[in-house]
Rosetta silent file (secondary structure, phi, psi, omega in degrees, C-alpha in Angstrom):
SEQUENCE: XXXXXXXXXXXXXXXXXXXXXXXXXXXXXXXXXXXXXXXXXXXXXXXXXXXXXXXXXXXXXXXXXXXXXXXXXXXXXXXXXXXXXXXXXXXXXXXXXXXXXXXXXXXXXXXXXXXXXXXXXXXXXXXXXXXXXXXXXXXXXXXXXXXXX
SCORE:     score description
SCORE:     0.000 S_00000001
   1 L     0.000  136.414  179.114  -58.767   -6.647  -10.924 S_00000001
   2 E  -124.500  142.690  176.107  -60.826   -9.819  -11.198 S_00000001
   3 E  -128.107  121.275  174.671  -61.490  -12.036  -14.187 S_00000001
   4 E   -97.558  108.852 -177.387  -64.253  -14.617  -14.147 S_00000001
   5 E   -95.109  126.653  176.534  -63.283  -17.166  -16.803 S_00000001
   6 E  -122.894  118.168  178.822  -65.986  -19.399  -18.216 S_00000001
   7 E   -71.252  125.473 -174.405  -64.944  -22.117  -20.626 S_00000001
   8 E  -130.377  153.721  169.820  -67.414  -21.973  -23.517 S_00000001
   9 E   -88.569  -23.073  173.184  -68.190  -23.716  -26.764 S_00000001
  10 E  -166.966  157.031  177.414  -69.627  -20.386  -27.957 S_00000001
  11 E  -157.502  154.340  178.856  -70.636  -16.976  -26.610 S_00000001
  12 E  -149.403  158.250  176.305  -72.112  -13.737  -27.893 S_00000001
  13 E  -134.012  138.635  179.924  -72.963  -10.287  -26.609 S_00000001
  14 E  -125.218  145.502  173.703  -75.759   -7.977  -27.740 S_00000001
  15 E  -126.381  123.825 -179.004  -76.472   -4.312  -27.096 S_00000001
  16 L    51.418   41.708  176.444  -79.999   -3.045  -27.794 S_00000001
  17 L    82.029   -8.031 -178.856  -80.754   -6.255  -29.689 S_00000001
  18 E  -100.014  126.259  176.788  -77.736   -5.960  -32.000 S_00000001
  19 E   -70.933  125.611 -178.822  -75.027   -8.592  -31.777 S_00000001
  20 E  -110.122  -15.694  177.075  -71.693   -6.820  -31.382 S_00000001
  21 E  -159.351  148.815  178.783  -69.381   -9.789  -30.780 S_00000001
  22 E  -150.075  141.810  174.575  -69.401  -13.580  -31.057 S_00000001
  23 E  -131.398  161.705  170.937  -66.804  -16.269  -30.418 S_00000001
  24 L   -94.963 -144.773 -177.395  -66.515  -19.998  -30.894 S_00000001
  25 L   -57.523  136.818 -179.888  -64.676  -22.271  -28.464 S_00000001
  26 E   158.710 -134.967 -176.701  -62.687  -20.424  -25.823 S_00000001
  27 E  -128.429  133.928  162.777  -63.403  -18.225  -22.838 S_00000001
  28 E   -91.543  123.588 -175.788  -66.092  -15.761  -21.887 S_00000001
  29 E  -120.736  115.662  174.108  -64.224  -13.434  -19.541 S_00000001
  30 E   -94.025  128.492 -174.794  -66.058  -11.047  -17.232 S_00000001
  31 E  -114.685  129.457  173.572  -63.689   -8.324  -15.964 S_00000001
  32 E  -117.503  129.023 -177.159  -64.087   -6.291  -12.787 S_00000001
  33 L  -111.125  124.613  178.961  -61.715   -3.382  -12.185 S_00000001
  34 E   -95.171  162.636  175.967  -61.053   -2.130   -8.659 S_00000001
  35 L   -55.600  136.843  178.459  -59.694    1.269   -7.646 S_00000001
  36 L    89.980  -11.697  177.503  -55.965    1.417   -8.238 S_00000001
  37 L   -73.895  142.248  179.791  -55.939   -1.262  -10.947 S_00000001
  38 L  -149.743 -152.763 -175.028  -54.051   -0.300  -14.073 S_00000001
  39 H   -61.588  -39.763 -178.630  -51.910   -1.530  -16.914 S_00000001
  40 H   -64.604  -43.801  178.256  -49.574   -3.703  -14.840 S_00000001
  41 H   -64.855  -41.297 -179.482  -52.482   -5.593  -13.261 S_00000001
  42 H   -62.912  -43.614 -179.554  -54.189   -5.947  -16.642 S_00000001
  43 H   -62.914  -48.187 -179.661  -51.035   -7.339  -18.252 S_00000001
  44 H   -62.625  -44.164 -177.534  -50.412   -9.904  -15.487 S_00000001
  45 H   -68.687  -36.994  177.857  -54.043  -11.010  -15.383 S_00000001
  46 H   -64.612  -43.231  178.500  -54.275  -11.318  -19.181 S_00000001
  47 H   -62.393  -45.237  179.387  -51.151  -13.491  -19.258 S_00000001
  48 H   -63.076  -42.020  179.743  -52.484  -15.686  -16.470 S_00000001
  49 H   -61.084  -44.797 -177.210  -55.881  -15.961  -18.198 S_00000001
  50 H   -70.642  -30.033 -176.346  -54.335  -16.989  -21.524 S_00000001
  51 H   -98.331   -5.546 -177.084  -51.947  -19.498  -19.934 S_00000001
  52 L   -66.577  123.669 -172.159  -54.352  -20.950  -17.323 S_00000001
  53 L   -87.878   90.321 -177.321  -54.668  -24.674  -18.050 S_00000001
  54 L  -127.424    7.387  178.059  -58.413  -25.344  -17.938 S_00000001
  55 E  -104.385  146.119 -176.085  -59.035  -27.042  -21.283 S_00000001
  56 E   -70.130  143.511  171.810  -58.973  -30.827  -21.639 S_00000001
  57 L   -90.556 -167.788 -178.698  -56.012  -32.655  -23.121 S_00000001
  58 L   -62.356  -21.162  179.224  -56.243  -35.955  -25.018 S_00000001
  59 L   -99.412    4.980  178.531  -56.956  -37.784  -21.764 S_00000001
  60 L    84.250    5.713  179.088  -59.708  -35.390  -20.682 S_00000001
  61 L   -89.191  145.213  176.960  -57.610  -33.720  -17.943 S_00000001
  62 E   -70.058   98.680 -172.308  -57.526  -29.946  -17.592 S_00000001
  63 E  -143.966    6.267 -178.339  -54.041  -29.552  -18.965 S_00000001
  64 E  -127.054  149.242 -178.118  -54.234  -27.102  -21.884 S_00000001
  65 L   -99.110  172.960  174.764  -54.474  -23.328  -22.012 S_00000001
  66 H   -58.778  -41.135  179.207  -56.419  -20.930  -24.205 S_00000001
  67 H   -63.788  -43.283 -178.234  -53.198  -20.318  -26.129 S_00000001
  68 H   -67.446  -31.882 -179.705  -52.570  -24.034  -26.648 S_00000001
  69 H   -89.112   -5.775 -176.247  -56.108  -24.651  -27.886 S_00000001
  70 L    56.192   37.359  178.493  -56.052  -21.522  -30.074 S_00000001
  71 L   -78.223  169.357  179.498  -59.368  -20.537  -28.491 S_00000001
  72 E  -103.933  167.087  175.912  -60.999  -17.137  -28.624 S_00000001
  73 E  -130.483  137.768  171.469  -61.960  -14.768  -25.811 S_00000001
  74 E  -114.796  114.407 -174.586  -65.047  -12.616  -25.366 S_00000001
  75 E  -105.617  125.631 -178.249  -64.292   -9.953  -22.759 S_00000001
  76 E  -128.268  124.166  177.495  -67.147   -8.152  -21.016 S_00000001
  77 E   -69.077  135.288  179.633  -66.665   -5.483  -18.356 S_00000001
  78 L  -146.797   92.473 -175.684  -68.625   -6.198  -15.177 S_00000001
  79 H   -63.194  -20.254 -179.102  -68.043   -3.814  -12.274 S_00000001
  80 H   -66.318  -16.419  178.148  -70.247   -5.927  -10.000 S_00000001
  81 H   -65.615  -22.745 -179.411  -67.376   -8.445   -9.732 S_00000001
  82 H  -106.375   15.327  179.258  -65.555   -6.081   -7.371 S_00000001
  83 L   -64.669  149.945  173.387  -68.607   -5.204   -5.259 S_00000001
  84 E   -88.779  113.135 -179.526  -68.360   -5.338   -1.469 S_00000001
  85 L  -117.384   22.800 -173.455  -70.843   -8.005   -0.387 S_00000001
  86 L   -74.378  -18.086  179.816  -69.429   -8.529    3.100 S_00000001
  87 L  -152.935  163.140  177.817  -72.437   -7.152    4.946 S_00000001
  88 L    72.509 -170.077 -177.693  -76.040   -6.155    4.569 S_00000001
  89 L  -113.189    6.629  179.737  -78.439   -7.125    1.818 S_00000001
  90 L  -133.562  135.675 -179.454  -77.222   -4.737   -0.853 S_00000001
  91 L   -69.627  150.497  174.488  -73.806   -4.681   -2.550 S_00000001
  92 E  -107.716  138.143 -175.092  -71.531   -1.688   -2.167 S_00000001
  93 L  -109.284   14.099  177.186  -69.652   -0.455   -5.201 S_00000001
  94 L   -57.817  -34.520 -179.955  -67.044    1.774   -3.545 S_00000001
  95 L   -67.262  -17.862 -176.573  -64.252   -0.726   -4.385 S_00000001
  96 E   -72.534  144.233  175.945  -64.922   -0.343   -8.125 S_00000001
  97 L   -67.582  156.438  173.753  -62.732    1.914  -10.227 S_00000001
  98 L   -62.791  147.544 -176.800  -64.239    5.043  -11.755 S_00000001
  99 H   -51.377  -42.069 -178.561  -65.659    4.283  -15.217 S_00000001
 100 H   -63.132  -38.026  178.672  -62.944    6.264  -17.032 S_00000001
 101 H   -73.958  -40.715 -178.580  -60.193    4.298  -15.226 S_00000001
 102 H   -64.269  -40.106 -179.654  -61.978    0.968  -15.576 S_00000001
 103 H   -62.391  -42.092  178.544  -62.446    1.391  -19.315 S_00000001
 104 H   -63.516  -43.718 -179.556  -58.722    2.006  -19.804 S_00000001
 105 H   -66.140  -39.713  177.673  -57.831   -1.041  -17.669 S_00000001
 106 H   -62.652  -43.872  179.168  -60.319   -3.262  -19.542 S_00000001
 107 H   -66.696  -35.668  176.646  -58.878   -2.217  -22.873 S_00000001
 108 H   -63.181  -38.775  177.348  -55.346   -2.832  -21.551 S_00000001
 109 H   -62.430  -48.995 -179.904  -56.437   -6.363  -20.598 S_00000001
 110 H   -61.677  -44.037 -179.512  -57.886   -6.996  -24.082 S_00000001
 111 H   -63.494  -38.163  178.358  -54.806   -5.562  -25.803 S_00000001
 112 H   -64.886  -41.239  175.922  -52.535   -7.772  -23.678 S_00000001
 113 H   -60.476  -43.624 -179.332  -54.530  -10.866  -24.706 S_00000001
 114 H   -63.872  -39.842  177.731  -54.236   -9.841  -28.357 S_00000001
 115 H   -61.904  -28.721  177.828  -50.462   -9.374  -28.041 S_00000001
 116 L   -79.125   -9.539  177.992  -50.310  -12.967  -26.788 S_00000001
 117 L   104.178   10.315 -179.933  -52.092  -14.090  -29.966 S_00000001
 118 L   -87.956  132.807  171.482  -55.662  -14.472  -28.683 S_00000001
 119 E   -76.680  125.353 -172.417  -58.529  -13.333  -30.926 S_00000001
 120 E  -119.892  125.432  168.658  -60.601  -11.067  -28.676 S_00000001
 121 E   -98.896  151.477 -175.918  -64.237  -10.021  -28.990 S_00000001
 122 E  -127.731  144.302  166.594  -65.405   -7.195  -26.742 S_00000001
 123 L   -76.269 -177.749  178.037  -68.567   -6.125  -25.036 S_00000001
 124 L  -106.043  116.046 -175.456  -69.403   -2.415  -25.024 S_00000001
 125 L   -56.720  131.418  175.368  -68.110   -0.701  -21.912 S_00000001
 126 L    80.592   -6.041 -178.226  -70.853    0.854  -19.798 S_00000001
 127 L   -87.410  156.925  169.974  -73.693   -0.497  -21.920 S_00000001
 128 L   -81.725  118.223 -172.352  -76.522   -2.709  -20.766 S_00000001
 129 E  -119.684  152.973  168.403  -75.661   -5.974  -22.487 S_00000001
 130 E  -106.092  121.996 -179.258  -77.197   -9.377  -23.068 S_00000001
 131 E  -112.791  125.277 -179.486  -74.539  -12.061  -22.798 S_00000001
 132 E  -115.601  135.092  179.246  -75.282  -15.513  -24.168 S_00000001
 133 E  -150.443  155.474  169.110  -73.002  -18.469  -23.572 S_00000001
 134 E  -115.642  102.786 -177.713  -72.801  -22.217  -23.627 S_00000001
 135 E   -74.507  126.627 -176.452  -70.598  -23.044  -20.637 S_00000001
 136 E   -96.802  117.983  179.176  -68.542  -26.110  -21.387 S_00000001
 137 E   130.146  -67.294   -8.537  -68.074  -28.467  -18.454 S_00000001
 138 E   -67.346  148.282  178.663  -69.383  -26.321  -16.823 S_00000001
 139 E  -136.878  115.269 -177.810  -66.023  -24.840  -15.933 S_00000001
 140 E  -135.957  132.577 -176.601  -65.813  -21.404  -14.292 S_00000001
 141 E  -136.668  141.248  176.874  -62.802  -19.889  -12.482 S_00000001
 142 E  -105.396  120.191  175.901  -62.170  -16.593  -10.675 S_00000001
 143 E  -111.794  146.420  177.281  -58.705  -15.085  -11.081 S_00000001
 144 E  -124.835  145.545 -176.674  -57.467  -11.970   -9.305 S_00000001
 145 H   -61.076  -31.347  178.743  -54.574   -9.731  -10.332 S_00000001
 146 H   -63.992  -30.553  178.634  -53.036  -10.065   -6.859 S_00000001
 147 H   -78.784  -20.874 -172.755  -52.775  -13.833   -7.480 S_00000001
 148 H   -79.383  -11.301 -176.265  -51.258  -13.266  -10.914 S_00000001
 149 L   -68.693    0.000    0.000  -48.011  -11.799   -9.627 S_00000001
């Protein structure tokens, strides 16, 4: 499981022109679920995401977490994050979990963030979405569940 964290001052997601979620300061999190990923990976990655110190402290150093800043999260499923791009000119999607498994893992990730006290907005799984964000910094980080252990 991979999470691409983007520190934002605001973000929103739309499906068919209708805004379905919006957040203020916090993280836009794109989630990619690989085959074999499940609840344990989602829980570890959500905890790491919420506790990852990428927000500035009083001295401007990245020393505060999403939890410490009381920021929000907008979570959007993105299976392309787990694509195999090691060869050729076209990505391979064999590493991605089946949609039914990925949806469960994505929801487990969101639920774990909420249990930690994070307000979570969600994209719509499987939909074609427009994601709008103002990346703050810019600051973007890729976390993987294998690293979260």
